[in-house]
N, C-alpha and C positions, 0 to 999 in steps of 0.2 A: 953762221947762221944758228938762231935757236931752233931747236924742235921742237913741234907744236906737242902739246898733251893729245893723244890720241891712240886706238887701238890700232893696230897694224895687221892688215889682210893682206897675207901673200898669195899673190893673183897666181890662178892658173890657167887651163886651157879655155873654158869656157866660165865665164864670169857671172851668167844670166842661170845658173846654177844653185848661186847660192844667193839669191835675190830674197828669200826669208829668212837668211840668217842677218843679210844687212839690215832688212824691216825690225828686227830684233834689237840690233844695237840702237838703230834711229827711234824707237818706241821709247827705250830708256834714257833717250838724250845724251849719249856719249859721242864725242867726234871720234871719227874712225878713216884711216885712209888704207885705200887697198894699191898695192905697188908690188912690185916684183923682189924679190929674195932670191940670192943667185946661192940655193942648195936644192940637191935632186929630192933628197928624202924627204917627206912631206911631215913627219913629227919633228926632222930637226929645222926645217923651214917653218914649222910653227915656234916652235921654240927660236929661233933667231929672230924672229917677230916680235916674241915677248921683250928679247933682251933690247932690241930698238928701238920698242916703245917707251915712252916715257913714262906710260899708264904700266907700264911691266907684262902686259897682254898682248898675246899673237894667237893671231889663227893662220892656219893652212888649210888646204885641200888637194884631192888627188879624185880620180876618176870617180868613184867607192864614197870617199867619207871625208867630213870636215873633223878638224883638230883645231881645241881650244886649248893655248898653253899658258902657264904663267913663269915667269922668271926666276922665281924662288925655286920650281919644281925641278929634280933631275931631268936632263936634257931626252931622255928616252921616254918619261913620262906623263903624256899631257893628262891636263885636269878632265877633258870630256872628250868622246868619239862619237862622232854620230853620223847616221848614214846619209848620202845626200839624196837619198829616194824619199825621207821623211821630211815632209816642209814644215809638219809641226815642231819635231823637235830640232830642227835646224833654227826658227825661229826662237827656240828655249835656248838654242846654244847663244845666237848673238847676243838673246837678254841677258845669258850668265854671264858672257864676256863683260858687259856695261855693269852688272852687279856686282862680278868680282872687284872693279872700278870705285864700285859707289861702297861698296862693304855692306851690301844689305843681303839676304837670302835669296838663293838659289831657287830660280824653276826646276819641277823633276824634270829628270832625263832620264827615259827607261836603258 
């Protein structure tokens, strides 16, 4: 079975908390898939998602933060880390995941 080119998002306990992130990806028109990744630590889960992704981009989250990872970065160093409480920044994180795929400039993240 051939894998589809999509951003892989490792799901957590409450997928409703990342709705703004998903909207950010959708606005940039890049496909994504929310799935389970069998790794406990969220940064490692984001990295494994990037490795699994045909687009080399993965996202994971825990109770407090969402992490955007790229497969060419060191496993312990995500590209971005954003609080789940900041919906605007979460939306920008999703957009930046898609922009990483497209090779266009990132939206600013604080």
